[in-house]
Every structure is written in C-alpha cells, then in structure tokens.
C-alpha positions as CSV (number, residue, x, y, z in Angstrom):
1,X,-7.4,-48.4,-24.7
2,X,-7.7,-46.7,-21.1
3,X,-9.7,-48.2,-18.5
4,X,-11.7,-46.5,-15.9
5,X,-9.9,-46.3,-12.2
6,X,-11.8,-48.0,-9.7
7,X,-10.8,-46.8,-6.1
8,X,-9.0,-49.2,-3.7
9,X,-8.5,-48.4,-0.2
10,X,-5.0,-50.2,-0.7
11,X,-4.1,-47.6,-3.4
12,X,-3.5,-44.8,-0.5
13,X,0.0,-43.6,-0.3
14,X,0.8,-42.3,3.1
15,X,2.4,-38.7,3.1
16,X,5.0,-37.5,5.4
17,X,4.6,-33.7,6.8
18,X,6.8,-31.3,4.9
19,X,7.3,-27.8,6.3
20,X,5.9,-25.5,3.6
21,X,6.8,-21.6,4.1
22,X,4.3,-18.8,3.4
23,X,5.8,-18.5,-0.2
24,X,4.9,-22.2,-0.9
25,X,8.7,-23.4,-0.7
26,X,10.4,-25.8,1.4
27,X,13.9,-26.6,2.0
28,X,15.5,-29.9,1.0
29,X,17.7,-31.8,3.3
30,X,20.5,-34.1,2.1
31,X,20.4,-37.4,3.7
32,X,23.3,-39.4,2.6
33,X,25.8,-39.1,-0.2
34,X,25.4,-42.4,-2.4
35,X,28.3,-42.0,-4.8
36,X,31.1,-40.0,-6.0
37,X,32.5,-39.2,-9.6
38,X,34.8,-36.8,-11.4
39,X,33.7,-35.0,-14.5
40,X,36.3,-34.2,-17.0
41,X,35.7,-31.4,-19.1
42,X,38.1,-29.6,-21.6
43,X,40.0,-27.6,-19.3
44,X,38.3,-28.4,-15.8
45,X,37.7,-31.2,-13.4
46,X,34.4,-31.0,-11.7
47,X,33.9,-33.4,-8.6
48,X,30.3,-34.7,-8.1
49,X,28.6,-36.4,-5.4
50,X,25.2,-38.2,-5.9
51,X,22.9,-36.9,-2.9
52,X,19.9,-38.7,-1.7
53,X,17.3,-36.2,-0.4
54,X,14.8,-36.5,2.3
55,X,11.5,-37.5,1.3
56,X,12.6,-38.8,-2.1
57,X,13.6,-42.4,-3.4
58,X,16.8,-43.3,-4.3
59,X,15.7,-43.2,-7.9
60,X,15.5,-39.5,-7.5
61,X,18.9,-38.8,-6.3
62,X,20.5,-36.0,-8.0
63,X,24.3,-35.4,-9.0
64,X,25.5,-32.2,-7.5
65,X,28.9,-30.3,-7.4
66,X,31.1,-31.4,-4.1
67,X,32.1,-27.9,-3.6
68,X,28.4,-26.8,-3.4
69,X,27.3,-29.5,-1.1
70,X,30.6,-29.2,1.2
71,X,29.8,-25.2,1.4
72,X,25.9,-25.9,2.3
73,X,26.5,-28.6,4.8
74,X,30.0,-27.6,6.1
75,X,32.1,-31.0,5.0
76,X,34.9,-31.6,7.5
77,X,36.7,-34.0,4.9
78,X,37.0,-33.2,1.3
79,X,38.2,-36.4,-0.9
C-alpha cells in the first residue's frame, strides 16, 4: 500500500541552470568518454564510445558512434 508523502526540507534537490532555447530545446555537451567498444555486425564493424553528458549521472551515460562524436567534437586522434 502506498503511504502519503510528508515533505521534508532535506529532500530538496539542487537544480543547475540549463540554457533552454525559445523552442524549448537545449544542447547537450559531452564531458568525458568513459569506455570504448567495438560492435561486430554481420558485415560491419562499428566503433562505439560511452559518453558522459553534462547535467547527467554516470548511470545515464550513453553509447554513441565514435565517428559521430568525432565529427561533432573534432577529435584529433582516433583509435
């Protein structure tokens, strides 16, 4: 059974400012590459990187194509 929530001042979570555009979108910024992996498909090999994004926890990091990340953020060296 659910119980009624009783407010507690210690439960307030601090919120960072996010710049929101007039069309209610915002730009994500990558902070760090956490891991690298290679996905092997039938006829293709896809290099992937696990990216940590600003304003997100490490649990919310996403796997992105290494080529896409390098295009957006102009990678100097590619492994």
